[in-house]
All heavy atoms as TSV, in Angstrom:
chain	resi	resn	atom	element	x	y	z
A	1	MET	N	N	-21.164	0.838	9.062
A	1	MET	CA	C	-20.499	-0.457	9.153
A	1	MET	C	C	-19.811	-0.863	7.907
A	1	MET	O	O	-18.701	-1.394	7.919
A	1	MET	CB	C	-21.418	-1.493	9.568
A	1	MET	CG	C	-20.815	-2.814	9.897
A	1	MET	SD	S	-19.824	-2.544	11.405
A	1	MET	CE	C	-19.663	-4.205	11.971
A	2	ALA	N	N	-20.288	-0.437	6.741
A	2	ALA	CA	C	-19.660	-0.743	5.504
A	2	ALA	C	C	-18.306	-0.034	5.340
A	2	ALA	O	O	-17.400	-0.525	4.684
A	2	ALA	CB	C	-20.596	-0.336	4.345
A	3	LYS	N	N	-18.198	1.231	5.915
A	3	LYS	CA	C	-16.929	1.942	5.803
A	3	LYS	C	C	-15.833	1.173	6.554
A	3	LYS	O	O	-14.665	1.229	6.088
A	3	LYS	CB	C	-17.108	3.316	6.442
A	3	LYS	CG	C	-18.009	4.205	5.705
A	3	LYS	CD	C	-17.316	4.646	4.415
A	3	LYS	CE	C	-18.245	5.692	3.689
A	3	LYS	NZ	N	-17.595	6.205	2.516
A	4	GLY	N	N	-16.155	0.512	7.636
A	4	GLY	CA	C	-15.074	-0.300	8.323
A	4	GLY	C	C	-14.531	-1.427	7.498
A	4	GLY	O	O	-13.316	-1.681	7.424
A	5	TRP	N	N	-15.357	-2.136	6.857
A	5	TRP	CA	C	-14.958	-3.194	5.965
A	5	TRP	C	C	-14.241	-2.711	4.725
A	5	TRP	O	O	-13.238	-3.340	4.257
A	5	TRP	CB	C	-16.149	-4.020	5.493
A	5	TRP	CG	C	-16.707	-4.856	6.568
A	5	TRP	CD1	C	-17.933	-4.652	7.232
A	5	TRP	CD2	C	-16.165	-6.046	7.136
A	5	TRP	NE1	N	-18.063	-5.630	8.258
A	5	TRP	CE2	C	-16.991	-6.500	8.108
A	5	TRP	CE3	C	-14.954	-6.755	6.889
A	5	TRP	CZ2	C	-16.713	-7.605	8.957
A	5	TRP	CZ3	C	-14.695	-7.839	7.686
A	5	TRP	CH2	C	-15.599	-8.309	8.679
A	6	LEU	N	N	-14.568	-1.485	4.375
A	6	LEU	CA	C	-13.906	-0.930	3.140
A	6	LEU	C	C	-12.433	-0.582	3.542
A	6	LEU	O	O	-11.556	-0.756	2.805
A	6	LEU	CB	C	-14.598	0.310	2.689
A	6	LEU	CG	C	-13.971	1.052	1.503
A	6	LEU	CD1	C	-13.910	0.184	0.280
A	6	LEU	CD2	C	-14.711	2.369	1.225
A	7	LYS	N	N	-12.220	-0.037	4.753
A	7	LYS	CA	C	-10.915	0.279	5.202
A	7	LYS	C	C	-10.042	-0.880	5.334
A	7	LYS	O	O	-8.840	-0.905	5.047
A	7	LYS	CB	C	-10.951	1.051	6.616
A	7	LYS	CG	C	-11.675	2.386	6.470
A	7	LYS	CD	C	-10.959	3.324	5.545
A	7	LYS	CE	C	-11.735	4.558	5.367
A	7	LYS	NZ	N	-11.349	5.363	4.187
A	8	VAL	N	N	-10.588	-2.016	5.837
A	8	VAL	CA	C	-9.885	-3.259	5.987
A	8	VAL	C	C	-9.508	-3.802	4.537
A	8	VAL	O	O	-8.303	-4.138	4.398
A	8	VAL	CB	C	-10.737	-4.298	6.710
A	8	VAL	CG1	C	-10.044	-5.658	6.654
A	8	VAL	CG2	C	-10.997	-3.915	8.218
A	9	LEU	N	N	-10.377	-3.729	3.617
A	9	LEU	CA	C	-10.080	-4.127	2.178
A	9	LEU	C	C	-8.976	-3.269	1.700
A	9	LEU	O	O	-8.111	-3.690	1.023
A	9	LEU	CB	C	-11.287	-4.091	1.339
A	9	LEU	CG	C	-11.156	-4.461	-0.027
A	9	LEU	CD1	C	-10.715	-5.882	-0.178
A	9	LEU	CD2	C	-12.393	-4.221	-0.827
A	10	LEU	N	N	-9.087	-1.897	1.933
A	10	LEU	CA	C	-8.068	-0.968	1.377
A	10	LEU	C	C	-6.667	-1.323	1.982
A	10	LEU	O	O	-5.672	-1.249	1.353
A	10	LEU	CB	C	-8.370	0.410	1.727
A	10	LEU	CG	C	-9.701	0.932	0.970
A	10	LEU	CD1	C	-9.882	2.462	1.338
A	10	LEU	CD2	C	-9.541	0.829	-0.518
A	11	ALA	N	N	-6.681	-1.652	3.328
A	11	ALA	CA	C	-5.369	-1.977	3.988
A	11	ALA	C	C	-4.773	-3.222	3.396
A	11	ALA	O	O	-3.595	-3.258	3.152
A	11	ALA	CB	C	-5.629	-2.093	5.490
A	12	ILE	N	N	-5.659	-4.195	3.123
A	12	ILE	CA	C	-5.117	-5.527	2.568
A	12	ILE	C	C	-4.594	-5.232	1.081
A	12	ILE	O	O	-3.505	-5.789	0.843
A	12	ILE	CB	C	-6.242	-6.532	2.555
A	12	ILE	CG1	C	-6.581	-6.977	3.870
A	12	ILE	CG2	C	-5.865	-7.747	1.662
A	12	ILE	CD1	C	-7.815	-7.808	4.015
A	13	VAL	N	N	-5.252	-4.459	0.320
A	13	VAL	CA	C	-4.778	-4.224	-0.994
A	13	VAL	C	C	-3.444	-3.266	-0.873
A	13	VAL	O	O	-2.516	-3.563	-1.667
A	13	VAL	CB	C	-5.878	-3.363	-1.795
A	13	VAL	CG1	C	-5.286	-2.832	-3.091
A	13	VAL	CG2	C	-7.052	-4.242	-2.078
A	14	ALA	N	N	-3.356	-2.376	-0.005
A	14	ALA	CA	C	-2.196	-1.540	0.172
A	14	ALA	C	C	-1.028	-2.465	0.578
A	14	ALA	O	O	0.090	-2.197	0.098
A	14	ALA	CB	C	-2.418	-0.462	1.157
A	15	ILE	N	N	-1.242	-3.280	1.556
A	15	ILE	CA	C	-0.130	-4.178	1.949
A	15	ILE	C	C	0.264	-5.106	0.802
A	15	ILE	O	O	1.498	-5.343	0.660
A	15	ILE	CB	C	-0.581	-5.065	3.235
A	15	ILE	CG1	C	-0.683	-4.099	4.384
A	15	ILE	CG2	C	0.420	-6.166	3.427
A	15	ILE	CD1	C	-1.379	-4.719	5.561
A	16	GLY	N	N	-0.601	-5.555	0.041
A	16	GLY	CA	C	-0.361	-6.337	-1.145
A	16	GLY	C	C	0.418	-5.607	-2.121
A	16	GLY	O	O	1.468	-6.158	-2.724
A	17	LEU	N	N	0.204	-4.333	-2.376
A	17	LEU	CA	C	1.000	-3.499	-3.278
A	17	LEU	C	C	2.409	-3.325	-2.742
A	17	LEU	O	O	3.490	-3.364	-3.447
A	17	LEU	CB	C	0.355	-2.135	-3.502
A	17	LEU	CG	C	-0.881	-2.243	-4.378
A	17	LEU	CD1	C	-1.613	-0.874	-4.365
A	17	LEU	CD2	C	-0.539	-2.572	-5.882
A	18	GLY	N	N	2.583	-3.035	-1.479
A	18	GLY	CA	C	3.889	-2.883	-0.835
A	18	GLY	C	C	4.674	-4.185	-0.958
A	18	GLY	O	O	5.874	-4.176	-1.242
A	19	TYR	N	N	4.008	-5.269	-0.696
A	19	TYR	CA	C	4.744	-6.544	-0.804
A	19	TYR	C	C	5.120	-6.820	-2.290
A	19	TYR	O	O	6.245	-7.316	-2.482
A	19	TYR	CB	C	3.825	-7.697	-0.310
A	19	TYR	CG	C	4.470	-9.047	-0.381
A	19	TYR	CD1	C	5.416	-9.482	0.368
A	19	TYR	CD2	C	4.040	-9.906	-1.482
A	19	TYR	CE1	C	6.040	-10.719	0.328
A	19	TYR	CE2	C	4.607	-11.163	-1.567
A	19	TYR	CZ	C	5.680	-11.506	-0.737
A	19	TYR	OH	O	6.182	-12.800	-0.797
A	20	GLY	N	N	4.230	-6.500	-3.227
A	20	GLY	CA	C	4.636	-6.654	-4.660
A	20	GLY	C	C	5.818	-5.825	-4.995
A	20	GLY	O	O	6.721	-6.375	-5.743
A	21	VAL	N	N	5.896	-4.610	-4.525
A	21	VAL	CA	C	7.091	-3.792	-4.823
A	21	VAL	C	C	8.365	-4.396	-4.247
A	21	VAL	O	O	9.455	-4.413	-4.909
A	21	VAL	CB	C	6.890	-2.387	-4.414
A	21	VAL	CG1	C	8.066	-1.587	-4.417
A	21	VAL	CG2	C	5.848	-1.698	-5.252
A	22	THR	N	N	8.213	-4.984	-3.059
A	22	THR	CA	C	9.454	-5.536	-2.406
A	22	THR	C	C	9.922	-6.834	-3.141
A	22	THR	O	O	11.133	-7.153	-3.112
A	22	THR	CB	C	9.226	-5.928	-0.934
A	22	THR	OG1	O	8.183	-6.931	-0.924
A	22	THR	CG2	C	8.897	-4.726	-0.100
A	23	GLN	N	N	9.049	-7.472	-3.977
A	23	GLN	CA	C	9.407	-8.606	-4.734
A	23	GLN	C	C	10.050	-8.157	-6.024
A	23	GLN	O	O	10.909	-8.893	-6.616
A	23	GLN	CB	C	8.167	-9.503	-5.032
A	23	GLN	CG	C	7.608	-10.086	-3.835
A	23	GLN	CD	C	8.624	-10.917	-3.047
A	23	GLN	OE1	O	9.118	-11.828	-3.661
A	23	GLN	NE2	N	8.685	-10.678	-1.738
A	24	ILE	N	N	9.736	-7.087	-6.610
A	24	ILE	CA	C	10.290	-6.555	-7.821
A	24	ILE	C	C	11.600	-5.726	-7.636
A	24	ILE	O	O	12.476	-5.737	-8.471
A	24	ILE	CB	C	9.195	-5.712	-8.535
A	24	ILE	CG1	C	8.037	-6.564	-9.016
A	24	ILE	CG2	C	9.783	-5.002	-9.797
A	24	ILE	CD1	C	6.875	-5.891	-9.559
A	25	TRP	N	N	11.616	-4.994	-6.476
A	25	TRP	CA	C	12.775	-4.083	-6.246
A	25	TRP	C	C	14.123	-4.727	-6.380
A	25	TRP	O	O	14.982	-4.126	-7.064
A	25	TRP	CB	C	12.560	-3.440	-4.959
A	25	TRP	CG	C	13.444	-2.238	-4.720
A	25	TRP	CD1	C	14.625	-2.251	-4.156
A	25	TRP	CD2	C	13.168	-0.899	-5.096
A	25	TRP	NE1	N	15.155	-1.046	-4.140
A	25	TRP	CE2	C	14.232	-0.168	-4.584
A	25	TRP	CE3	C	12.121	-0.288	-5.707
A	25	TRP	CZ2	C	14.326	1.231	-4.881
A	25	TRP	CZ3	C	12.177	1.055	-5.863
A	25	TRP	CH2	C	13.265	1.813	-5.446
A	26	PRO	N	N	14.384	-5.898	-5.864
A	26	PRO	CA	C	15.730	-6.486	-5.927
A	26	PRO	C	C	16.158	-6.752	-7.356
A	26	PRO	O	O	17.342	-6.753	-7.646
A	26	PRO	CB	C	15.637	-7.772	-5.079
A	26	PRO	CG	C	14.510	-7.607	-4.212
A	26	PRO	CD	C	13.575	-6.693	-4.899
A	27	GLN	N	N	15.198	-7.063	-8.242
A	27	GLN	CA	C	15.596	-7.248	-9.692
A	27	GLN	C	C	15.955	-5.932	-10.379
A	27	GLN	O	O	16.755	-5.973	-11.283
A	27	GLN	CB	C	14.445	-7.892	-10.394
A	27	GLN	CG	C	14.070	-9.273	-9.780
A	27	GLN	CD	C	12.772	-9.822	-10.365
A	27	GLN	OE1	O	12.086	-9.224	-11.199
A	27	GLN	NE2	N	12.471	-11.006	-10.048
A	28	LEU	N	N	15.383	-4.852	-9.918
A	28	LEU	CA	C	15.655	-3.643	-10.594
A	28	LEU	C	C	16.922	-3.006	-9.983
A	28	LEU	O	O	17.719	-2.350	-10.683
A	28	LEU	CB	C	14.486	-2.688	-10.349
A	28	LEU	CG	C	13.135	-3.121	-10.880
A	28	LEU	CD1	C	12.041	-2.065	-10.500
A	28	LEU	CD2	C	13.283	-3.131	-12.421
A	29	ARG	N	N	17.121	-3.175	-8.674
A	29	ARG	CA	C	18.270	-2.509	-7.938
A	29	ARG	C	C	18.875	-3.559	-7.062
A	29	ARG	O	O	18.673	-3.481	-5.802
A	29	ARG	CB	C	17.826	-1.320	-7.256
A	29	ARG	CG	C	17.352	-0.159	-8.159
A	29	ARG	CD	C	17.035	1.046	-7.399
A	29	ARG	NE	N	18.147	1.487	-6.512
A	29	ARG	CZ	C	18.996	2.399	-6.836
A	29	ARG	NH1	N	18.947	3.052	-8.021
A	29	ARG	NH2	N	19.881	2.711	-6.007
A	30	PRO	N	N	19.701	-4.502	-7.571
A	30	PRO	CA	C	20.113	-5.542	-6.674
A	30	PRO	C	C	21.211	-5.184	-5.599
A	30	PRO	O	O	21.428	-5.861	-4.647
A	30	PRO	CB	C	20.797	-6.631	-7.764
A	30	PRO	CG	C	21.072	-5.820	-8.863
A	30	PRO	CD	C	20.053	-4.684	-8.923
A	31	GLU	N	N	21.733	-3.945	-5.705
A	31	GLU	CA	C	22.814	-3.521	-4.828
A	31	GLU	C	C	22.317	-2.839	-3.608
A	31	GLU	O	O	22.998	-2.555	-2.673
A	31	GLU	CB	C	23.841	-2.587	-5.546
A	31	GLU	CG	C	23.333	-1.271	-5.921
A	31	GLU	CD	C	22.447	-1.230	-7.206
A	31	GLU	OE1	O	22.452	-2.317	-7.952
A	31	GLU	OE2	O	21.952	-0.189	-7.481
A	32	ASP	N	N	21.077	-2.614	-3.574
A	32	ASP	CA	C	20.391	-1.939	-2.409
A	32	ASP	C	C	20.404	-2.833	-1.186
A	32	ASP	O	O	20.095	-4.046	-1.323
A	32	ASP	CB	C	18.969	-1.475	-2.700
A	32	ASP	CG	C	19.014	-0.227	-3.581
A	32	ASP	OD1	O	20.061	0.409	-3.734
A	32	ASP	OD2	O	17.909	0.109	-4.051
A	33	PRO	N	N	20.652	-2.347	0.031
A	33	PRO	CA	C	20.580	-3.117	1.250
A	33	PRO	C	C	19.132	-3.481	1.611
A	33	PRO	O	O	18.186	-2.948	1.026
A	33	PRO	CB	C	21.214	-2.224	2.323
A	33	PRO	CG	C	21.012	-0.847	1.806
A	33	PRO	CD	C	21.046	-0.945	0.322
A	34	GLN	N	N	19.009	-4.376	2.507
A	34	GLN	CA	C	17.672	-4.958	2.942
A	34	GLN	C	C	16.875	-3.850	3.572
A	34	GLN	O	O	15.638	-3.819	3.405
A	34	GLN	CB	C	17.882	-6.082	3.896
A	34	GLN	CG	C	16.669	-6.825	4.227
A	34	GLN	CD	C	16.220	-7.726	3.054
A	34	GLN	OE1	O	16.933	-8.091	2.160
A	34	GLN	NE2	N	14.934	-8.004	2.985
A	35	GLU	N	N	17.415	-2.956	4.289
A	35	GLU	CA	C	16.728	-1.762	4.913
A	35	GLU	C	C	16.064	-0.953	3.973
A	35	GLU	O	O	14.916	-0.499	4.177
A	35	GLU	CB	C	17.647	-1.085	5.829
A	35	GLU	CG	C	18.148	-1.821	7.027
A	35	GLU	CD	C	19.327	-2.674	6.806
A	35	GLU	OE1	O	19.923	-2.588	5.689
A	35	GLU	OE2	O	19.674	-3.501	7.628
A	36	THR	N	N	16.685	-0.712	2.823
A	36	THR	CA	C	16.107	0.169	1.766
A	36	THR	C	C	14.903	-0.605	1.151
A	36	THR	O	O	13.878	-0.021	0.883
A	36	THR	CB	C	17.170	0.349	0.653
A	36	THR	OG1	O	18.281	1.002	1.245
A	36	THR	CG2	C	16.525	1.236	-0.445
A	37	LEU	N	N	15.020	-1.899	1.021
A	37	LEU	CA	C	13.867	-2.693	0.478
A	37	LEU	C	C	12.699	-2.593	1.460
A	37	LEU	O	O	11.516	-2.372	0.958
A	37	LEU	CB	C	14.292	-4.115	0.313
A	37	LEU	CG	C	13.333	-5.161	-0.189
A	37	LEU	CD1	C	12.958	-4.811	-1.585
A	37	LEU	CD2	C	13.827	-6.552	-0.124
A	38	TRP	N	N	12.937	-2.737	2.764
A	38	TRP	CA	C	11.788	-2.667	3.684
A	38	TRP	C	C	11.222	-1.253	3.697
A	38	TRP	O	O	10.009	-1.094	3.749
A	38	TRP	CB	C	12.269	-2.952	5.040
A	38	TRP	CG	C	12.728	-4.339	5.267
A	38	TRP	CD1	C	12.367	-5.391	4.413
A	38	TRP	CD2	C	13.662	-4.853	6.228
A	38	TRP	NE1	N	12.964	-6.571	4.940
A	38	TRP	CE2	C	13.832	-6.295	6.004
A	38	TRP	CE3	C	14.365	-4.258	7.184
A	38	TRP	CZ2	C	14.622	-7.031	6.831
A	38	TRP	CZ3	C	15.152	-5.035	8.009
A	38	TRP	CH2	C	15.286	-6.477	7.773
A	39	ALA	N	N	12.065	-0.169	3.569
A	39	ALA	CA	C	11.553	1.136	3.642
A	39	ALA	C	C	10.686	1.469	2.390
A	39	ALA	O	O	9.714	2.061	2.486
A	39	ALA	CB	C	12.773	2.175	3.702
A	40	VAL	N	N	11.121	0.954	1.210
A	40	VAL	CA	C	10.356	1.214	0.007
A	40	VAL	C	C	8.997	0.513	0.077
A	40	VAL	O	O	8.013	1.003	-0.245
A	40	VAL	CB	C	11.205	0.736	-1.191
A	40	VAL	CG1	C	10.346	0.693	-2.437
A	40	VAL	CG2	C	12.443	1.627	-1.534
A	41	GLY	N	N	9.029	-0.737	0.566
A	41	GLY	CA	C	7.782	-1.427	0.727
A	41	GLY	C	C	6.809	-0.718	1.652
A	41	GLY	O	O	5.613	-0.642	1.389
A	42	ALA	N	N	7.326	-0.260	2.769
A	42	ALA	CA	C	6.493	0.447	3.740
A	42	ALA	C	C	5.935	1.732	3.134
A	42	ALA	O	O	4.738	2.104	3.353
A	42	ALA	CB	C	7.298	0.777	5.048
A	43	ILE	N	N	6.762	2.506	2.394
A	43	ILE	CA	C	6.331	3.798	1.842
A	43	ILE	C	C	5.302	3.524	0.760
A	43	ILE	O	O	4.291	4.244	0.763
A	43	ILE	CB	C	7.581	4.503	1.254
A	43	ILE	CG1	C	8.437	5.029	2.397
A	43	ILE	CG2	C	7.098	5.687	0.373
A	43	ILE	CD1	C	9.790	5.568	2.055
A	44	VAL	N	N	5.493	2.535	0.014
A	44	VAL	CA	C	4.538	2.260	-1.148
A	44	VAL	C	C	3.159	1.827	-0.421
A	44	VAL	O	O	2.130	2.201	-0.906
A	44	VAL	CB	C	4.996	1.140	-1.999
A	44	VAL	CG1	C	3.903	0.543	-2.872
A	44	VAL	CG2	C	6.166	1.721	-2.889
A	45	ALA	N	N	3.239	0.981	0.621
A	45	ALA	CA	C	2.011	0.554	1.287
A	45	ALA	C	C	1.247	1.723	1.869
A	45	ALA	O	O	0.017	1.852	1.762
A	45	ALA	CB	C	2.332	-0.443	2.387
A	46	ILE	N	N	1.932	2.630	2.556
A	46	ILE	CA	C	1.283	3.810	3.160
A	46	ILE	C	C	0.752	4.688	2.091
A	46	ILE	O	O	-0.367	5.183	2.192
A	46	ILE	CB	C	2.295	4.536	4.047
A	46	ILE	CG1	C	2.608	3.623	5.294
A	46	ILE	CG2	C	1.813	5.849	4.560
A	46	ILE	CD1	C	3.710	4.124	6.116
A	47	ALA	N	N	1.564	4.999	1.043
A	47	ALA	CA	C	1.090	5.877	0.051
A	47	ALA	C	C	-0.078	5.352	-0.780
A	47	ALA	O	O	-0.970	6.098	-1.002
A	47	ALA	CB	C	2.193	6.168	-0.981
A	48	SER	N	N	-0.082	4.001	-1.005
A	48	SER	CA	C	-1.248	3.472	-1.694
A	48	SER	C	C	-2.448	3.452	-0.849
A	48	SER	O	O	-3.550	3.565	-1.359
A	48	SER	CB	C	-0.882	2.101	-2.227
A	48	SER	OG	O	-0.582	1.153	-1.142
A	49	PHE	N	N	-2.332	3.272	0.502
A	49	PHE	CA	C	-3.516	3.281	1.373
A	49	PHE	C	C	-4.071	4.629	1.417
A	49	PHE	O	O	-5.331	4.847	1.261
A	49	PHE	CB	C	-3.122	2.837	2.803
A	49	PHE	CG	C	-4.320	2.882	3.752
A	49	PHE	CD1	C	-5.211	1.870	3.774
A	49	PHE	CD2	C	-4.460	4.011	4.572
A	49	PHE	CE1	C	-6.285	1.904	4.569
A	49	PHE	CE2	C	-5.599	3.991	5.441
A	49	PHE	CZ	C	-6.526	2.973	5.478
A	50	VAL	N	N	-3.244	5.709	1.457
A	50	VAL	CA	C	-3.768	7.114	1.447
A	50	VAL	C	C	-4.396	7.407	0.135
A	50	VAL	O	O	-5.512	8.002	0.094
A	50	VAL	CB	C	-2.594	8.045	1.770
A	50	VAL	CG1	C	-3.022	9.486	1.537
A	50	VAL	CG2	C	-2.149	7.902	3.186
A	51	SER	N	N	-3.759	6.922	-0.911
A	51	SER	CA	C	-4.427	7.250	-2.329
A	51	SER	C	C	-5.756	6.561	-2.361
A	51	SER	O	O	-6.733	7.123	-2.881
A	51	SER	CB	C	-3.477	6.763	-3.345
A	51	SER	OG	O	-2.261	7.358	-3.314
A	52	LEU	N	N	-5.760	5.219	-2.026
A	52	LEU	CA	C	-7.028	4.499	-2.144
A	52	LEU	C	C	-8.072	5.087	-1.125
A	52	LEU	O	O	-9.365	5.067	-1.512
A	52	LEU	CB	C	-6.881	3.071	-1.769
A	52	LEU	CG	C	-6.056	2.234	-2.837
A	52	LEU	CD1	C	-5.656	0.841	-2.285
A	52	LEU	CD2	C	-6.838	2.182	-4.124
A	53	HIS	N	N	-7.703	5.619	-0.060
A	53	HIS	CA	C	-8.667	6.201	0.858
A	53	HIS	C	C	-9.342	7.405	0.263
A	53	HIS	O	O	-10.581	7.521	0.298
A	53	HIS	CB	C	-7.938	6.643	2.149
A	53	HIS	CG	C	-8.741	7.568	3.000
A	53	HIS	ND1	N	-9.820	7.045	3.810
A	53	HIS	CD2	C	-8.696	8.894	3.222
A	53	HIS	CE1	C	-10.347	8.038	4.417
A	53	HIS	NE2	N	-9.698	9.180	4.136
A	54	PHE	N	N	-8.565	8.212	-0.464
A	54	PHE	CA	C	-9.152	9.388	-1.035
A	54	PHE	C	C	-9.867	9.083	-2.280
A	54	PHE	O	O	-10.836	9.806	-2.704
A	54	PHE	CB	C	-8.096	10.536	-1.244
A	54	PHE	CG	C	-7.696	11.204	0.005
A	54	PHE	CD1	C	-6.388	11.067	0.486
A	54	PHE	CD2	C	-8.610	11.984	0.713
A	54	PHE	CE1	C	-6.047	11.660	1.632
A	54	PHE	CE2	C	-8.269	12.622	1.866
A	54	PHE	CZ	C	-6.989	12.448	2.299
A	55	LEU	N	N	-9.506	7.981	-2.981
A	55	LEU	CA	C	-10.284	7.621	-4.183
A	55	LEU	C	C	-11.669	7.077	-3.799
A	55	LEU	O	O	-12.593	7.237	-4.542
A	55	LEU	CB	C	-9.500	6.518	-4.948
A	55	LEU	CG	C	-8.319	7.008	-5.835
A	55	LEU	CD1	C	-7.552	5.838	-6.368
A	55	LEU	CD2	C	-8.842	7.857	-7.024
A	56	THR	N	N	-11.730	6.402	-2.661
A	56	THR	CA	C	-13.006	5.771	-2.322
A	56	THR	C	C	-13.883	6.731	-1.429
A	56	THR	O	O	-15.017	6.394	-1.113
A	56	THR	CB	C	-12.796	4.546	-1.572
A	56	THR	OG1	O	-12.024	4.795	-0.407
A	56	THR	CG2	C	-12.193	3.454	-2.368
A	57	LYS	N	N	-13.236	7.893	-1.090
A	57	LYS	CA	C	-13.972	8.911	-0.238
A	57	LYS	C	C	-14.906	9.637	-1.225
A	57	LYS	O	O	-14.414	10.484	-2.017
A	57	LYS	CB	C	-13.040	9.761	0.442
A	57	LYS	CG	C	-13.660	10.787	1.400
A	57	LYS	CD	C	-12.572	11.497	2.078
A	57	LYS	CE	C	-13.179	12.394	3.124
A	57	LYS	NZ	N	-12.225	13.241	3.910
A	58	GLY	N	N	-16.100	9.452	-1.206
A	58	GLY	CA	C	-16.998	10.153	-2.101
A	58	GLY	C	C	-18.256	10.534	-1.356
A	58	GLY	O	O	-18.353	10.425	-0.086
A	59	GLY	N	N	-19.121	10.946	-2.098
A	59	GLY	CA	C	-20.510	11.318	-1.600
A	59	GLY	C	C	-21.210	10.096	-1.072
A	59	GLY	O	O	-20.910	9.025	-1.450
A	60	GLY	N	N	-22.082	10.367	-0.112
A	60	GLY	CA	C	-22.707	9.293	0.447
A	60	GLY	C	C	-23.344	9.651	1.788
A	60	GLY	O	O	-23.271	10.870	2.219
A	61	GLY	N	N	-24.039	8.692	2.295
A	61	GLY	CA	C	-24.757	8.994	3.535
A	61	GLY	C	C	-23.985	9.235	4.706
A	61	GLY	O	O	-24.342	10.033	5.637
A	62	GLU	N	N	-22.833	8.553	4.885
A	62	GLU	CA	C	-22.066	8.677	6.146
A	62	GLU	C	C	-21.181	9.718	6.061
A	62	GLU	O	O	-20.280	10.256	6.270
A	62	GLU	CB	C	-21.364	7.285	6.363
A	62	GLU	CG	C	-22.360	6.232	6.746
A	62	GLU	CD	C	-21.581	4.971	6.980
A	62	GLU	OE1	O	-21.315	4.698	8.179
A	62	GLU	OE2	O	-21.351	4.192	6.080
């Protein structure tokens, strides 16, 4: 059961990272269209979720 809560927490952190990048991106590259901003945010969220998943995957009972 603890693994389920961990996945939810990882998803929330990953979405937060993706949102954070979408807030910073227009200051770095103001000429990019809105679709690029959404794509970058989604890619960062997915990549960070996968990275966090493998970082927290360790030895244990389950």
